[in-house]
C-alpha positions in Angstrom: -42.4 14.9 4.0 -46.1 14.2 4.4 -47.3 11.1 6.2 -49.5 8.7 4.2 -51.2 5.4 4.8 -51.3 2.2 2.7 -53.7 -0.7 3.5 -53.1 -4.3 2.8 -55.3 -7.4 3.2 -53.4 -10.7 3.3 -55.7 -13.8 3.1 -54.8 -16.5 5.6 -54.9 -19.1 2.8 -53.0 -18.5 -0.5 -51.9 -15.0 0.4 -48.4 -15.3 -1.3 -48.9 -12.6 -3.8 -50.3 -10.1 -1.2 -47.4 -11.0 1.1 -44.9 -10.3 -1.7 -46.5 -7.0 -2.4 -46.4 -6.0 1.3 -42.7 -6.9 1.6 -41.8 -5.0 -1.6 -43.6 -1.9 -0.3 -42.0 -2.1 3.1 -38.5 -2.4 1.6 -39.0 0.6 -0.7 -40.6 3.1 1.8 -39.7 4.8 5.1 -42.2 3.1 7.4 -43.2 4.8 10.6 -45.7 2.3 12.0 -47.6 -0.9 11.1 -51.1 -1.5 12.6 -52.1 -5.1 12.1 -55.3 -7.0 13.0 -56.2 -10.6 12.4 -59.8 -10.9 11.1 -61.3 -14.3 11.8 -64.2 -14.9 9.5 -64.1 -18.7 8.9 -63.1 -19.1 5.2 -62.3 -15.4 4.7 -59.8 -15.1 7.6 -57.0 -12.5 6.8 -54.5 -10.1 8.2 -55.4 -6.5 7.7 -52.6 -4.0 7.9 -52.4 -0.2 7.8 -48.9 1.0 7.0 -48.0 4.6 8.0 -45.1 5.9 6.0 -43.3 9.0 4.9 -43.2 10.2 1.3 -40.4 12.1 -0.3 -41.3 15.3 -2.1 -39.3 14.2 -5.2 -37.5 11.3 -6.6 -34.6 9.8 -4.7 -31.4 11.5 -5.6 -33.1 14.7 -6.7 -32.4 16.5 -3.4 -29.4 18.8 -3.5 -26.7 17.5 -1.3 -25.1 20.1 1.0 -21.4 19.8 1.4 -20.5 18.2 4.7 -17.6 18.6 7.1 -15.5 21.7 7.1 -16.5 22.8 3.6 -20.1 23.3 4.6 -19.1 25.4 7.7 -16.8 28.1 6.2 -16.9 30.5 3.3 -15.6 29.2 -0.1 -12.6 31.6 -0.2 -11.4 30.5 3.2 -11.9 26.9 2.4 -9.8 27.2 -0.8 -7.0 28.9 1.2 -7.3 26.1 3.8 -6.9 23.5 1.1 -3.9 25.2 -0.4 -2.3 25.5 3.1 -3.0 21.8 3.8 -1.4 20.9 0.4 1.7 22.9 1.3 2.0 21.2 4.7 1.4 17.7 3.3 4.0 18.4 0.6 6.6 19.2 3.2 6.0 16.2 5.4 9.3 14.4 6.2 11.4 17.5 5.3 13.2 19.2 8.1 13.0 22.7 6.7 9.4 22.9 5.6 6.9 25.6 6.3 4.8 24.7 9.3 1.1 25.1 9.2 1.2 28.3 11.4 3.9 30.1 9.4 1.5 31.9 7.0 
């Protein structure tokens, strides 16, 4: 994820649209830092901001999700056997003569 910069200038008077654009940008990106400076030039006073943010290499949701938990840590065949074993044990809950988890 490369780091990029976006620059905003928000006028001190009537900067509502620029403020809205900045807020929308901040909500939709992974922001690292915001450098802000107030520039006092009489009628042209404004806030100047440099936003440092991360960009994704693709669209959100395009990334392949890796299986989490136990499934991501063991081979598929062993995970299938584990699931079958768990199903047998869960099916025998409450029965006195059920197969225990370690009887296989």
